[in-house]
N, C-alpha and C positions, 0 to 999 in steps of 0.2 A: 346327616348329611353329608357326603362325599364329594368327590371330585367328580364321579360319575356320574352323581346323582345330578348335580349343577352342569354336568356340559349336556345333562339328559334334558333336563330345562330350558338352555339356554336354545338346542334344537329342537324343541318341539315351538318355540317363540318365533325361531325364523320362520317356522316352517310354515305360521299360519298368517306370515309377511305373504309367503311365493317365494320366498329362496330358498334353492339349493343350499345344505348345509355340510361344510367340512370341518377338520378337525386333526388338526398335525399341528407338529413346531411351523414355522413360518417358511425355513428352509425349503419346503415340499409346496409351497405352494402355488409354486410355475408349471409344475407336474402335476399336480392333481385338479385344479380347476378345470373343468370339462364342459360346463355350463353355465349360463347368468340370467339372474340375478344370480346373486352367492352371498352365502355369511360363510367368514372364516374363522374356528378359533382358535387364539393359541391355546393348548391346555393351559388350563387355571393356573397359578403357582400358591402355594401353601404358603402365607406371610407369616400366620403369626396365629397361636391355639393357645385361649386360657380355660385351663379347668382340664381336669385327669380324665375322667369317666365319661361326664356331662360337662358340657358347656360349649363357648364361642371360637369358633375357627372363622380365620378372615383369610379371604382368596380374591387374589390379584385375577382380574379378567382381563383378554384384547381381544375381542370382536369387531371386526371388517365384512364392511356389508360391499358388495363389486356390483355395477352393473357395466354393461355394454359402452365403452366410451367413444367409438370412432365416429369420425364424421360429427357430431354434434357442436349445434352451435352455441355459442355462449352462453345465450337465455336457457336456449334448453339442459345446456351444463348445469348453467346456475338452478334451474327447477328440480334437475335428475338428482343434486349430490342435497337438497333440503330436503328431497322426501326422503333422502336417506337419515338424515339427521332426526326426522320426526319419528323418522323406522326404529331407529337407536331408542330415542329414547323413550318411546313406546315401549320396547321391546325389556329395558332395565324397571322401566314400571310394573309392567305386570311381572317381572322376575319376583319383587318383595310382593307380591300377591300368593306366595307360595307360604306355607307356614311353618316351613323351613328357614325361610332366610329372613332373619332381622332386621336388615336394611342395606342399602346398597351405599356407599358413599365414594368418594372425590369423583365420580361420572365426568370426563373430559371424552371429547367430540372433536376430531379434527381430520379437515379434508386434505389426504393426501396428492402429494403435487407431481407423483409418478408414478406410474403402472407396476404393477407386482409380477405381474406374468406380462408375456406378450402378444400378449389378446388388444392390450389400449384400453384396457377398462379405467373408470373413475370409481373412487372407494370412499368411504369417510369408515375414521377408526375409530372408536369407543377405547377407553377404558374403565377403568373402575374397583373397587371394592365392595366384594359381597361380605356381609357377616353372616353368619350360618348357624344353628344351632348341630351339636352333635350329642 
């Protein structure tokens, strides 16, 4: 399992939930996102390695889900944020079904209080550690 394979798994999972997928450092987000709903993956960071030729790698993952947020009522905003949270839980649960993924640990999901872009979107951000075989 490499960072490329892990990113491809997340791309496939986001796509099954009808999210356009983007991946680059966060500073590129305002200029890259051109359609919604969108999933933005910050490039996974290799956090820990156990073993030499075979073993485990731990990657830190940050995945943002974004949806249009202009002119939403408070109730509609709350409903969409809840849907995005459920989608993120589903994505990270489905990620563990890959045979190269041992587990997902330390999953944390939070709403963002300000938009990443000038489109006025709402978003949920998930951080987690994926432990994988190599």
